[in-house]
GULO-695425 format. One record per residue (C-alpha): chain; x, y negated, z; residue in three letters; residue number from 0. Coordinates in steps of 0.02 Angstrom, whole numbers, plus 50000, padded with zeros to 5 digits. Example, Ala and Ser with C-alpha at 12.3 -4.5 7.8 and 13.67 -1.06 7.14 Angstrom:
2
unit: A&u: 50615&v: 50225&w: 50390&code: ALA&pos: 0
unit: A&u: 50684&v: 50053&w: 50357&code: SER&pos: 1
END
This chain:
179
unit: A&u: 50891&v: 49502&w: 50378&code: MET&pos: 0
unit: A&u: 50756&v: 49346&w: 50395&code: ALA&pos: 1
unit: A&u: 50590&v: 49387&w: 50427&code: TRP&pos: 2
unit: A&u: 50455&v: 49328&w: 50533&code: ARG&pos: 3
unit: A&u: 50272&v: 49362&w: 50609&code: ILE&pos: 4
unit: A&u: 50127&v: 49284&w: 50538&code: VAL&pos: 5
unit: A&u: 49943&v: 49298&w: 50606&code: LYS&pos: 6
unit: A&u: 49815&v: 49353&w: 50477&code: GLN&pos: 7
unit: A&u: 49653&v: 49274&w: 50469&code: PRO&pos: 8
unit: A&u: 49581&v: 49417&w: 50538&code: ASN&pos: 9
unit: A&u: 49680&v: 49413&w: 50683&code: GLY&pos: 10
unit: A&u: 49804&v: 49537&w: 50656&code: LYS&pos: 11
unit: A&u: 49978&v: 49521&w: 50626&code: TYR&pos: 12
unit: A&u: 50110&v: 49549&w: 50480&code: ALA&pos: 13
unit: A&u: 50298&v: 49551&w: 50458&code: ARG&pos: 14
unit: A&u: 50343&v: 49434&w: 50293&code: PHE&pos: 15
unit: A&u: 50526&v: 49471&w: 50245&code: SER&pos: 16
unit: A&u: 50626&v: 49328&w: 50170&code: ASP&pos: 17
unit: A&u: 50741&v: 49451&w: 50064&code: PRO&pos: 18
unit: A&u: 50587&v: 49530&w: 49969&code: VAL&pos: 19
unit: A&u: 50473&v: 49374&w: 49987&code: ASP&pos: 20
unit: A&u: 50336&v: 49490&w: 50035&code: ASN&pos: 21
unit: A&u: 50242&v: 49566&w: 50174&code: PHE&pos: 22
unit: A&u: 50309&v: 49729&w: 50227&code: THR&pos: 23
unit: A&u: 50194&v: 49782&w: 50378&code: HIS&pos: 24
unit: A&u: 50025&v: 49710&w: 50400&code: TYR&pos: 25
unit: A&u: 49864&v: 49738&w: 50494&code: ALA&pos: 26
unit: A&u: 49956&v: 49774&w: 50666&code: MET&pos: 27
unit: A&u: 49882&v: 49723&w: 50814&code: THR&pos: 28
unit: A&u: 49959&v: 49604&w: 50933&code: ARG&pos: 29
unit: A&u: 50038&v: 49722&w: 51048&code: GLU&pos: 30
unit: A&u: 50100&v: 49830&w: 50890&code: GLU&pos: 31
unit: A&u: 50173&v: 49658&w: 50831&code: ALA&pos: 32
unit: A&u: 50259&v: 49627&w: 50997&code: VAL&pos: 33
unit: A&u: 50331&v: 49805&w: 51014&code: GLN&pos: 34
unit: A&u: 50378&v: 49796&w: 50840&code: TYR&pos: 35
unit: A&u: 50489&v: 49629&w: 50869&code: CYS&pos: 36
unit: A&u: 50552&v: 49695&w: 51033&code: GLN&pos: 37
unit: A&u: 50614&v: 49848&w: 50935&code: ASP&pos: 38
unit: A&u: 50708&v: 49759&w: 50803&code: GLU&pos: 39
unit: A&u: 50773&v: 49595&w: 50926&code: ILE&pos: 40
unit: A&u: 50748&v: 49631&w: 51103&code: GLY&pos: 41
unit: A&u: 50623&v: 49604&w: 51237&code: LEU&pos: 42
unit: A&u: 50613&v: 49429&w: 51263&code: LYS&pos: 43
unit: A&u: 50642&v: 49370&w: 51085&code: ALA&pos: 44
unit: A&u: 50512&v: 49480&w: 51011&code: GLY&pos: 45
unit: A&u: 50375&v: 49401&w: 51118&code: GLU&pos: 46
unit: A&u: 50437&v: 49231&w: 51068&code: THR&pos: 47
unit: A&u: 50418&v: 49296&w: 50879&code: LYS&pos: 48
unit: A&u: 50235&v: 49348&w: 50913&code: VAL&pos: 49
unit: A&u: 50200&v: 49177&w: 51003&code: LEU&pos: 50
unit: A&u: 50269&v: 49063&w: 50868&code: ARG&pos: 51
unit: A&u: 50145&v: 49160&w: 50743&code: ALA&pos: 52
unit: A&u: 49994&v: 49114&w: 50867&code: ASP&pos: 53
unit: A&u: 50063&v: 48930&w: 50864&code: GLU&pos: 54
unit: A&u: 50088&v: 48925&w: 50675&code: GLU&pos: 55
unit: A&u: 49920&v: 48970&w: 50596&code: PRO&pos: 56
unit: A&u: 49991&v: 48887&w: 50417&code: GLY&pos: 57
unit: A&u: 50126&v: 49025&w: 50412&code: ARG&pos: 58
unit: A&u: 49978&v: 49138&w: 50316&code: TRP&pos: 59
unit: A&u: 49951&v: 48996&w: 50183&code: GLN&pos: 60
unit: A&u: 50123&v: 48973&w: 50173&code: ASP&pos: 61
unit: A&u: 50191&v: 49156&w: 50147&code: SER&pos: 62
unit: A&u: 50068&v: 49184&w: 50020&code: LEU&pos: 63
unit: A&u: 50122&v: 49029&w: 49918&code: GLU&pos: 64
unit: A&u: 50287&v: 49106&w: 49925&code: THR&pos: 65
unit: A&u: 50235&v: 49258&w: 49863&code: ILE&pos: 66
unit: A&u: 50141&v: 49173&w: 49722&code: GLU&pos: 67
unit: A&u: 50288&v: 49051&w: 49674&code: ALA&pos: 68
unit: A&u: 50410&v: 49206&w: 49664&code: ILE&pos: 69
unit: A&u: 50295&v: 49354&w: 49593&code: HIS&pos: 70
unit: A&u: 50140&v: 49261&w: 49523&code: GLY&pos: 71
unit: A&u: 49954&v: 49244&w: 49569&code: VAL&pos: 72
unit: A&u: 49923&v: 49413&w: 49525&code: GLU&pos: 73
unit: A&u: 50039&v: 49473&w: 49656&code: GLU&pos: 74
unit: A&u: 49949&v: 49341&w: 49785&code: ARG&pos: 75
unit: A&u: 49791&v: 49404&w: 49760&code: VAL&pos: 76
unit: A&u: 49841&v: 49575&w: 49771&code: LYS&pos: 77
unit: A&u: 49924&v: 49551&w: 49927&code: VAL&pos: 78
unit: A&u: 49784&v: 49447&w: 50007&code: ALA&pos: 79
unit: A&u: 49653&v: 49571&w: 49960&code: THR&pos: 80
unit: A&u: 49749&v: 49715&w: 50019&code: LEU&pos: 81
unit: A&u: 49783&v: 49643&w: 50204&code: ILE&pos: 82
unit: A&u: 49608&v: 49572&w: 50218&code: LEU&pos: 83
unit: A&u: 49505&v: 49708&w: 50154&code: ALA&pos: 84
unit: A&u: 49401&v: 49802&w: 50288&code: PRO&pos: 85
unit: A&u: 49453&v: 49969&w: 50352&code: GLU&pos: 86
unit: A&u: 49279&v: 50086&w: 50305&code: LEU&pos: 87
unit: A&u: 49229&v: 50222&w: 50421&code: PRO&pos: 88
unit: A&u: 49185&v: 50381&w: 50319&code: PRO&pos: 89
unit: A&u: 49027&v: 50389&w: 50262&code: ASN&pos: 90
unit: A&u: 48976&v: 50530&w: 50133&code: PRO&pos: 91
unit: A&u: 48842&v: 50418&w: 50054&code: ALA&pos: 92
unit: A&u: 48958&v: 50300&w: 49998&code: LEU&pos: 93
unit: A&u: 49035&v: 50312&w: 49830&code: THR&pos: 94
unit: A&u: 49228&v: 50290&w: 49836&code: LEU&pos: 95
unit: A&u: 49356&v: 50244&w: 49693&code: TYR&pos: 96
unit: A&u: 49514&v: 50268&w: 49643&code: TYR&pos: 97
unit: A&u: 49612&v: 50144&w: 49571&code: ILE&pos: 98
unit: A&u: 49718&v: 50171&w: 49406&code: GLN&pos: 99
unit: A&u: 49865&v: 50087&w: 49350&code: ASP&pos: 100
unit: A&u: 49841&v: 50105&w: 49155&code: THR&pos: 101
unit: A&u: 50010&v: 50050&w: 49114&code: ARG&pos: 102
unit: A&u: 50099&v: 50208&w: 49142&code: GLN&pos: 103
unit: A&u: 50071&v: 50406&w: 49147&code: TYR&pos: 104
unit: A&u: 50179&v: 50533&w: 49218&code: THR&pos: 105
unit: A&u: 50180&v: 50666&w: 49075&code: GLY&pos: 106
unit: A&u: 49985&v: 50688&w: 49062&code: ASN&pos: 107
unit: A&u: 49954&v: 50644&w: 49238&code: SER&pos: 108
unit: A&u: 49865&v: 50461&w: 49288&code: VAL&pos: 109
unit: A&u: 49957&v: 50342&w: 49405&code: GLN&pos: 110
unit: A&u: 49847&v: 50301&w: 49571&code: TRP&pos: 111
unit: A&u: 49870&v: 50180&w: 49677&code: TRP&pos: 112
unit: A&u: 49956&v: 50256&w: 49837&code: ARG&pos: 113
unit: A&u: 49852&v: 50238&w: 49995&code: THR&pos: 114
unit: A&u: 49847&v: 50074&w: 50061&code: GLY&pos: 115
unit: A&u: 49914&v: 49995&w: 49882&code: GLY&pos: 116
unit: A&u: 50078&v: 50063&w: 49932&code: ASN&pos: 117
unit: A&u: 50145&v: 50092&w: 49788&code: GLY&pos: 118
unit: A&u: 50092&v: 50238&w: 49636&code: TYR&pos: 119
unit: A&u: 50048&v: 50424&w: 49645&code: THR&pos: 120
unit: A&u: 49989&v: 50554&w: 49541&code: CYS&pos: 121
unit: A&u: 49941&v: 50660&w: 49679&code: ASP&pos: 122
unit: A&u: 49766&v: 50629&w: 49722&code: LEU&pos: 123
unit: A&u: 49802&v: 50679&w: 49900&code: LYS&pos: 124
unit: A&u: 49880&v: 50528&w: 49922&code: GLN&pos: 125
unit: A&u: 49784&v: 50419&w: 49804&code: ALA&pos: 126
unit: A&u: 49688&v: 50276&w: 49893&code: TRP&pos: 127
unit: A&u: 49498&v: 50283&w: 49889&code: ARG&pos: 128
unit: A&u: 49393&v: 50124&w: 49920&code: VAL&pos: 129
unit: A&u: 49234&v: 50063&w: 49923&code: SER&pos: 130
unit: A&u: 49151&v: 49977&w: 49768&code: ALA&pos: 131
unit: A&u: 49174&v: 49807&w: 49842&code: GLU&pos: 132
unit: A&u: 49358&v: 49840&w: 49865&code: GLN&pos: 133
unit: A&u: 49369&v: 49909&w: 49694&code: ALA&pos: 134
unit: A&u: 49292&v: 49751&w: 49624&code: GLN&pos: 135
unit: A&u: 49428&v: 49634&w: 49719&code: SER&pos: 136
unit: A&u: 49558&v: 49727&w: 49662&code: ILE&pos: 137
unit: A&u: 49525&v: 49752&w: 49473&code: ILE&pos: 138
unit: A&u: 49464&v: 49578&w: 49470&code: ARG&pos: 139
unit: A&u: 49678&v: 49538&w: 49486&code: CYS&pos: 140
unit: A&u: 49729&v: 49639&w: 49341&code: ARG&pos: 141
unit: A&u: 49676&v: 49692&w: 49172&code: ASP&pos: 142
unit: A&u: 49783&v: 49846&w: 49182&code: THR&pos: 143
unit: A&u: 49691&v: 49917&w: 49342&code: ASP&pos: 144
unit: A&u: 49524&v: 50016&w: 49330&code: LYS&pos: 145
unit: A&u: 49407&v: 50103&w: 49462&code: ALA&pos: 146
unit: A&u: 49348&v: 50273&w: 49441&code: TRP&pos: 147
unit: A&u: 49216&v: 50355&w: 49557&code: PRO&pos: 148
unit: A&u: 49309&v: 50488&w: 49670&code: CYS&pos: 149
unit: A&u: 49183&v: 50611&w: 49639&code: ASP&pos: 150
unit: A&u: 49203&v: 50625&w: 49448&code: GLU&pos: 151
unit: A&u: 49384&v: 50621&w: 49452&code: ILE&pos: 152
unit: A&u: 49406&v: 50760&w: 49598&code: ASP&pos: 153
unit: A&u: 49297&v: 50863&w: 49490&code: ALA&pos: 154
unit: A&u: 49398&v: 50873&w: 49333&code: GLU&pos: 155
unit: A&u: 49564&v: 50878&w: 49447&code: ALA&pos: 156
unit: A&u: 49696&v: 51000&w: 49406&code: GLN&pos: 157
unit: A&u: 49829&v: 51062&w: 49530&code: ILE&pos: 158
unit: A&u: 50012&v: 51041&w: 49474&code: HIS&pos: 159
unit: A&u: 50183&v: 51063&w: 49541&code: PHE&pos: 160
unit: A&u: 50307&v: 50940&w: 49548&code: ASP&pos: 161
unit: A&u: 50465&v: 50991&w: 49444&code: MET&pos: 162
unit: A&u: 50597&v: 50893&w: 49563&code: GLN&pos: 163
unit: A&u: 50545&v: 51018&w: 49703&code: ARG&pos: 164
unit: A&u: 50624&v: 51157&w: 49615&code: LEU&pos: 165
unit: A&u: 50802&v: 51089&w: 49653&code: ARG&pos: 166
unit: A&u: 50762&v: 51148&w: 49844&code: ASP&pos: 167
unit: A&u: 50726&v: 51322&w: 49781&code: MET&pos: 168
unit: A&u: 50795&v: 51468&w: 49725&code: LYS&pos: 169
unit: A&u: 50719&v: 51575&w: 49571&code: PRO&pos: 170
unit: A&u: 50723&v: 51750&w: 49561&code: LEU&pos: 171
unit: A&u: 50875&v: 51817&w: 49509&code: GLU&pos: 172
unit: A&u: 50863&v: 51922&w: 49336&code: LYS&pos: 173
unit: A&u: 50906&v: 52095&w: 49356&code: GLU&pos: 174
unit: A&u: 51051&v: 52150&w: 49254&code: LYS&pos: 175
unit: A&u: 51041&v: 52290&w: 49125&code: LYS&pos: 176
unit: A&u: 51136&v: 52438&w: 49140&code: ASN&pos: 177
unit: A&u: 51228&v: 52530&w: 48992&code: GLY&pos: 178
END
């Protein structure tokens, strides 16, 4: 499968996959990108892939244009926002937000963006917590996304159990009636 390393505008590195026409890895340091490439294609070739990213800064823009052509402008903006959003250190005074995808629910459970924007989840432990600035960037991209204050959501959260996990368990057997 064809893929390439792209240097992000913030100096980090990303892996762009041609089969999915999108980034599959991002925010890698140069060392992490080289190691990834070496693990995939060998020592010398791995260093060469990252070197090409350094020499061809236009790869970032080319990749975003491909995403837009294949997946649409919303996906392009979402991907660029996710990749370039700064990682914030924990700050108890900072209001954080969960991002809801309002297009679908699972039973009565809300669909939240998973940490890093990697899919969706109903589990608040796996849900992405973002700053107000990040939330604004994300919800501007799609009308179906809403940002909710984590403190308010956490205060009303309920514990639930995923029925799919029952497959791996054995229930208590009923006692047989005598007689």
